[in-house]
C-alpha positions as CSV (number, residue, x, y, z in Angstrom):
1,X,272.9,24.6,13.1
2,X,274.3,21.4,14.7
3,X,272.0,18.7,16.0
4,X,273.3,19.5,19.5
5,X,272.2,23.1,19.2
6,X,268.9,22.1,17.7
7,X,268.1,19.8,20.6
8,X,269.3,22.3,23.1
9,X,267.0,25.0,21.6
10,X,264.1,22.6,21.9
11,X,264.9,22.1,25.6
12,X,265.4,25.8,26.3
13,X,262.1,26.6,24.6
14,X,260.4,24.3,27.2
15,X,261.7,26.6,29.9
16,X,260.7,29.9,28.3
17,X,257.2,29.2,27.2
18,X,254.8,31.6,28.9
19,X,251.4,30.4,30.2
20,X,248.2,32.4,30.6
21,X,246.3,32.2,33.9
22,X,244.2,29.1,34.3
23,X,245.1,27.7,30.9
24,X,247.6,25.1,29.6
25,X,249.3,26.1,26.4
26,X,248.9,23.5,23.7
27,X,252.1,21.9,22.4
28,X,253.9,23.9,19.8
29,X,253.7,22.7,16.2
30,X,256.9,24.5,15.4
31,X,258.8,22.2,17.8
32,X,257.4,19.2,15.9
33,X,258.3,20.9,12.6
34,X,261.9,21.5,13.8
35,X,262.2,17.9,14.7
36,X,261.1,16.8,11.2
37,X,263.6,19.0,9.4
38,X,266.5,18.4,11.9
39,X,269.4,16.6,10.3
40,X,271.3,14.1,12.4
41,X,275.1,14.1,12.4
42,X,276.6,11.6,9.9
43,X,276.5,8.1,11.3
44,X,279.7,6.1,11.2
45,X,279.3,3.5,8.5
46,X,279.7,-0.2,9.4
47,X,282.3,-2.0,7.3
48,X,281.3,-5.3,5.8
49,X,283.6,-8.3,5.2
50,X,283.7,-10.0,1.8
51,X,281.8,-13.3,1.5
52,X,283.9,-16.4,2.0
53,X,283.7,-19.8,0.5
54,X,284.1,-22.7,2.8
55,X,286.8,-25.1,1.7
56,X,286.0,-28.7,1.1
57,X,286.9,-31.0,3.9
58,X,289.7,-33.5,3.4
59,X,288.5,-36.9,2.2
60,X,290.4,-38.8,4.9
61,X,288.6,-37.1,7.8
62,X,286.3,-39.1,10.0
63,X,282.6,-38.3,10.2
64,X,283.1,-36.8,13.7
65,X,285.9,-34.6,12.5
66,X,283.8,-33.4,9.6
67,X,281.1,-32.5,12.0
68,X,283.5,-30.5,14.2
69,X,284.8,-28.6,11.1
70,X,281.3,-27.7,10.1
71,X,280.5,-26.5,13.6
72,X,283.7,-24.3,13.6
73,X,282.9,-22.8,10.2
74,X,279.3,-22.0,11.3
75,X,280.7,-20.5,14.5
76,X,283.2,-18.3,12.5
77,X,280.5,-17.2,10.1
78,X,278.4,-15.9,13.0
79,X,281.4,-14.2,14.6
80,X,282.2,-12.3,11.3
81,X,278.8,-10.7,11.6
82,X,279.2,-10.1,15.4
83,X,282.6,-8.5,14.8
84,X,280.9,-5.6,12.9
85,X,279.6,-4.4,16.3
86,X,276.1,-3.6,14.9
87,X,274.7,-3.1,18.4
88,X,277.0,-0.1,18.9
89,X,275.9,1.5,15.6
90,X,272.3,0.9,16.6
91,X,272.9,2.5,20.0
92,X,274.4,5.6,18.4
93,X,271.4,6.1,16.2
94,X,269.0,5.4,19.1
95,X,270.6,8.1,21.3
96,X,270.4,10.7,18.6
97,X,266.8,9.8,17.8
98,X,265.6,9.9,21.4
99,X,267.4,13.1,22.2
100,X,265.6,14.7,19.3
101,X,262.2,13.2,20.1
102,X,261.9,13.3,23.9
103,X,262.0,17.1,24.3
104,X,259.0,17.3,21.9
105,X,257.2,14.5,23.8
106,X,257.8,16.4,27.1
107,X,256.4,19.6,25.7
108,X,253.3,17.7,24.8
109,X,253.0,16.4,28.4
110,X,253.3,19.9,29.6
111,X,250.6,21.0,27.2
112,X,248.3,18.3,28.6
113,X,248.6,19.8,32.1
114,X,251.7,18.1,33.7
115,X,253.3,21.0,35.6
116,X,255.5,19.1,38.0
117,X,258.9,17.3,38.0
118,X,260.9,20.3,36.7
119,X,264.0,18.0,36.7
120,X,262.9,16.4,33.5
121,X,264.1,19.3,31.4
122,X,267.3,19.5,33.3
123,X,267.9,15.8,33.0
124,X,267.4,15.8,29.3
125,X,269.7,18.7,28.9
126,X,272.4,17.0,31.0
127,X,272.1,13.8,29.0
128,X,272.3,15.8,25.8
129,X,275.6,17.4,27.0
130,X,277.0,14.1,28.2
131,X,276.2,12.4,24.9
132,X,277.8,15.2,23.0
133,X,280.9,14.6,25.0
134,X,280.8,10.8,24.8
135,X,279.8,10.4,21.1
136,X,283.2,11.3,19.6
137,X,285.0,9.0,22.0
138,X,282.6,6.2,21.2
139,X,283.2,6.7,17.5
140,X,287.0,6.7,18.0
141,X,286.9,3.6,20.1
142,X,284.6,1.9,17.6
143,X,286.9,2.6,14.7
144,X,289.9,1.4,16.7
145,X,288.3,-1.9,17.8
146,X,286.8,-2.5,14.3
147,X,290.3,-2.4,12.7
148,X,291.7,-4.7,15.4
149,X,288.9,-7.2,15.0
150,X,289.0,-7.0,11.2
151,X,292.7,-8.0,11.2
152,X,292.2,-10.8,13.7
153,X,289.2,-12.1,11.8
154,X,291.4,-12.2,8.6
155,X,294.0,-14.3,10.4
156,X,291.4,-16.7,11.8
157,X,289.7,-16.9,8.5
158,X,292.9,-18.0,6.8
159,X,293.5,-20.6,9.5
160,X,289.9,-21.9,9.2
161,X,290.1,-22.0,5.4
162,X,293.3,-24.0,5.4
163,X,291.3,-26.7,7.1
164,X,292.8,-29.5,9.2
165,X,293.8,-33.1,8.8
166,X,294.1,-34.1,12.4
167,X,292.3,-33.8,15.7
168,X,295.0,-31.5,17.0
169,X,294.6,-29.2,14.0
170,X,290.9,-29.0,14.6
171,X,291.5,-28.1,18.2
172,X,293.8,-25.3,17.2
173,X,291.2,-23.9,14.9
174,X,288.6,-24.1,17.6
175,X,290.9,-22.2,20.0
176,X,291.5,-19.5,17.4
177,X,287.8,-19.0,16.9
178,X,287.0,-19.0,20.6
179,X,289.7,-16.4,21.1
180,X,288.2,-14.2,18.4
181,X,284.8,-14.4,20.2
182,X,286.4,-13.4,23.5
183,X,288.0,-10.3,21.8
184,X,284.8,-9.3,20.1
185,X,282.9,-9.5,23.5
186,X,285.7,-7.5,25.2
187,X,285.6,-4.8,22.5
188,X,281.9,-4.5,22.7
189,X,282.0,-4.2,26.5
190,X,284.7,-1.6,26.3
191,X,282.8,0.6,23.9
192,X,279.5,0.1,25.8
193,X,281.1,1.2,29.0
194,X,281.6,4.7,27.5
195,X,277.9,5.3,27.3
196,X,276.2,2.7,29.6
197,X,275.5,5.3,32.3
198,X,274.0,7.7,29.8
199,X,271.9,5.0,28.4
200,X,270.4,4.1,31.8
201,X,269.6,7.7,32.6
202,X,268.0,8.2,29.2
203,X,265.9,5.1,29.8
204,X,264.9,6.3,33.2
205,X,263.7,9.7,31.8
206,X,261.7,7.9,29.1
207,X,260.2,5.6,31.7
208,X,259.2,8.6,33.9
209,X,257.6,10.2,30.9
210,X,255.7,7.1,29.9
211,X,254.3,6.8,33.4
212,X,253.2,10.4,33.2
213,X,251.5,9.9,29.9
214,X,249.6,6.9,31.4
215,X,248.5,9.1,34.3
216,X,247.2,11.8,32.0
217,X,245.4,9.2,29.9
218,X,243.6,8.0,33.1
219,X,242.6,11.6,33.8
220,X,241.5,12.2,30.2
221,X,239.3,9.0,30.3
222,X,237.5,10.2,33.4
223,X,234.0,11.5,33.2
224,X,234.2,13.6,36.4
225,X,237.8,14.4,37.2
226,X,238.5,17.9,36.1
227,X,241.6,19.8,37.2
228,X,241.1,23.1,38.9
229,X,242.9,26.3,38.0
230,X,246.7,25.9,38.6
231,X,246.1,22.3,39.8
232,X,248.7,19.8,38.8
233,X,248.3,16.0,38.6
234,X,251.0,14.0,40.4
235,X,250.0,10.3,40.6
236,X,247.3,7.9,39.3
237,X,247.0,4.2,39.7
238,X,244.4,1.4,39.4
239,X,243.2,0.7,42.9
240,X,240.8,-1.3,45.0
241,X,239.2,0.7,47.7
242,X,238.7,-1.6,50.7
243,X,235.6,0.1,51.8
244,X,234.1,-3.1,53.2
245,X,236.8,-5.0,55.0
246,X,239.2,-6.3,52.3
247,X,236.7,-5.7,49.5
248,X,235.2,-2.7,47.8
249,X,235.0,-0.9,44.5
250,X,237.8,-1.0,42.0
251,X,238.8,2.1,40.0
252,X,241.6,4.7,39.9
253,X,243.1,6.7,42.7
254,X,244.3,10.2,41.8
255,X,246.6,12.5,43.6
256,X,247.1,16.2,42.6
257,X,248.8,19.1,44.3
258,X,245.4,19.9,45.9
259,X,243.2,16.8,46.1
260,X,243.0,13.1,46.4
261,X,240.2,11.5,44.3
262,X,238.9,8.0,43.7
263,X,236.8,7.2,40.7
264,X,235.2,3.8,40.5
265,X,235.8,2.1,37.1
266,X,234.6,-1.5,36.9
267,X,232.2,-3.9,35.3
268,X,229.4,-5.0,37.6
269,X,227.9,-8.4,36.8
270,X,224.1,-8.2,37.1
271,X,223.2,-11.7,36.1
272,X,224.9,-15.1,35.8
273,X,223.9,-18.1,33.8
274,X,223.9,-21.3,35.8
275,X,225.5,-19.3,38.6
276,X,228.8,-19.3,36.7
277,X,228.7,-17.5,33.4
278,X,228.1,-13.7,33.0
279,X,225.0,-13.0,31.1
280,X,224.4,-9.4,31.9
281,X,226.6,-6.6,33.2
282,X,227.1,-2.9,33.2
283,X,230.2,-0.6,33.3
284,X,230.2,1.7,36.3
285,X,232.3,4.9,36.3
286,X,231.6,7.3,39.2
287,X,233.6,9.7,41.3
288,X,233.3,8.4,44.9
289,X,235.9,10.6,46.6
290,X,237.0,14.1,46.0
291,X,238.8,15.4,49.1
292,X,241.4,18.2,49.6
293,X,244.8,16.8,50.7
294,X,244.8,19.1,53.6
295,X,241.9,17.2,55.1
296,X,244.2,14.2,55.6
297,X,245.2,13.8,59.2
298,X,247.3,10.7,59.0
299,X,248.7,8.6,56.2
300,X,250.5,5.2,56.4
301,X,251.7,2.6,54.1
302,X,252.6,-1.1,54.3
303,X,252.8,-4.4,52.4
304,X,250.5,-7.3,53.2
305,X,250.1,-10.9,52.2
306,X,252.3,-12.6,49.6
307,X,254.3,-15.8,49.8
308,X,258.1,-15.8,50.0
309,X,258.2,-12.2,48.8
310,X,255.9,-12.7,45.9
311,X,252.4,-11.3,45.5
312,X,252.5,-8.8,48.3
313,X,249.8,-6.0,48.3
314,X,250.8,-2.4,48.6
315,X,248.4,-0.8,51.0
316,X,247.8,2.9,51.6
317,X,245.8,3.8,54.7
318,X,244.5,7.3,55.2
319,X,242.7,8.9,58.2
320,X,240.7,12.0,57.2
321,X,239.7,15.0,59.2
322,X,236.2,15.5,60.7
323,X,235.4,17.9,57.8
324,X,235.9,15.1,55.2
325,X,232.9,13.1,53.9
326,X,234.6,9.8,55.0
327,X,236.6,9.0,58.1
328,X,239.2,6.8,56.6
329,X,240.3,5.0,53.5
330,X,242.2,1.8,52.8
331,X,243.5,1.4,49.3
332,X,245.2,-1.5,47.5
333,X,247.5,0.1,44.9
334,X,248.0,-2.1,41.9
335,X,251.4,-1.3,40.4
336,X,252.9,1.5,42.5
337,X,254.6,1.7,45.9
338,X,252.3,3.0,48.7
339,X,255.4,4.5,50.3
340,X,255.8,6.8,47.2
341,X,252.2,7.9,47.7
342,X,252.6,8.6,51.4
343,X,255.7,10.7,50.6
344,X,254.0,12.6,47.9
345,X,251.0,13.4,50.1
346,X,253.2,14.8,52.7
347,X,255.0,17.0,50.2
348,X,251.6,18.4,49.1
349,X,250.5,19.0,52.7
350,X,253.7,21.0,53.5
351,X,253.5,22.9,50.2
352,X,257.0,21.7,49.2
353,X,255.5,20.2,46.0
354,X,255.2,23.7,44.6
355,X,259.0,23.9,44.5
356,X,258.9,21.0,42.0
357,X,256.9,22.9,39.4
358,X,258.5,23.4,36.0
359,X,259.8,26.9,35.5
360,X,257.1,28.1,33.1
361,X,254.4,27.2,35.6
362,X,255.7,29.0,38.7
363,X,254.1,32.3,37.7
364,X,250.7,30.7,37.7
365,X,250.7,30.5,41.4
366,X,251.6,34.1,41.8
367,X,249.0,35.2,39.3
368,X,246.2,33.2,40.9
369,X,244.1,35.1,43.5
370,X,245.4,33.9,46.9
371,X,243.0,32.9,49.7
372,X,243.6,34.9,52.9
373,X,243.0,33.3,56.3
374,X,242.8,35.2,59.6
375,X,246.0,35.3,61.6
376,X,244.1,34.5,64.8
377,X,241.4,32.0,65.7
378,X,238.0,33.8,66.0
379,X,237.1,31.5,68.8
380,X,240.1,31.5,71.2
381,X,242.4,34.1,69.5
382,X,245.2,31.5,69.2
383,X,247.6,32.2,66.3
384,X,246.8,30.5,63.0
385,X,249.6,29.3,60.8
386,X,249.1,30.1,57.1
387,X,247.8,26.9,55.4
388,X,249.1,25.5,52.2
389,X,247.6,26.4,48.8
390,X,244.3,24.8,48.1
391,X,243.1,24.7,51.7
392,X,239.4,25.7,52.1
393,X,239.3,25.6,55.9
394,X,241.4,24.8,58.9
395,X,240.6,23.5,62.4
396,X,242.0,25.4,65.4
397,X,244.3,22.9,67.3
398,X,243.4,24.6,70.6
399,X,239.6,25.0,70.6
400,X,238.5,23.1,67.5
401,X,236.9,26.0,65.7
402,X,236.5,25.6,61.9
403,X,238.3,28.6,60.4
404,X,237.4,29.8,56.9
405,X,239.1,32.4,54.7
406,X,238.4,36.0,55.2
407,X,235.8,37.6,52.9
């Protein structure tokens, strides 16, 4: 079995794993075992140039000319190493390693409860196909440019080793070495262009997965945040809740496909020595907000403060419905765009977020007992639109009656 097929099997397995109702399947040990025994395709072997001996400088050269020759020789020695294009060999190995490891890492994220962003599997598979197509062309271009650079390095080496007895001779040597460096850079750029787009996409996927892992770590480190049945986490970020003007508790703001939550996580200073130095403190970790997303009436985002574009604060402002325990919330997000949060909240409210579930988690929604709401308001008999999943009650827009699910 080729490495390509092995990687693709790991990706396909992510899409076919079945899930039991209300449970997340733990990551498969077989997938990790396959990765351990998987053999990579043979790597192209970098060629090495034989060691050279620097010739002795002519006795009649001035001290300045000797210094120039020494600089040229040192420059050429560095170029001999650079001409082996080691960065390209490293990139080839890095691609193969990541394309074998990332599907396993994604499976572990799924096992930890991350059910959304179905595009991750598709993106990895697309990258895998693109790299399979590009790798032979990269190796062919690498071999071609290495031969050309090797021949040119031989010519320059002979010229440098002959030495020089005049300023014009030293200048010609410098020109030859500089030209070699230009050709090396051009060859490296030409080869890199063959996989640069694939590299950026692979880094993007890895970055998304790292941010997801950080979010799951924040959930795992919570004392009170527990995901409900079929509930999927979406975002989490360290936040300051401006509950009292521009100040308030610091902690973590969570968004799932059903709820928005804020857990205070901060060290509270109880005593200070001389009014300056902390002498006693305690760590506070407490869930202060736990509100269904459907109880959000309005959401807005903006940037505040900063100087010349630096140090701006991302602010998320939320107005809750009358049924919520608080009327509004103002949150300073530390490290994420408030516009992304506002967009994600709206996707949850419309139910569109369910279309973003990974394939193996779509059946969970169908298997879960659905909540049925009346089709008419019991107060004024106005029609009631079916609310999104996770809604516990709705307010009639005509008469204000709180409508609960049918028994």
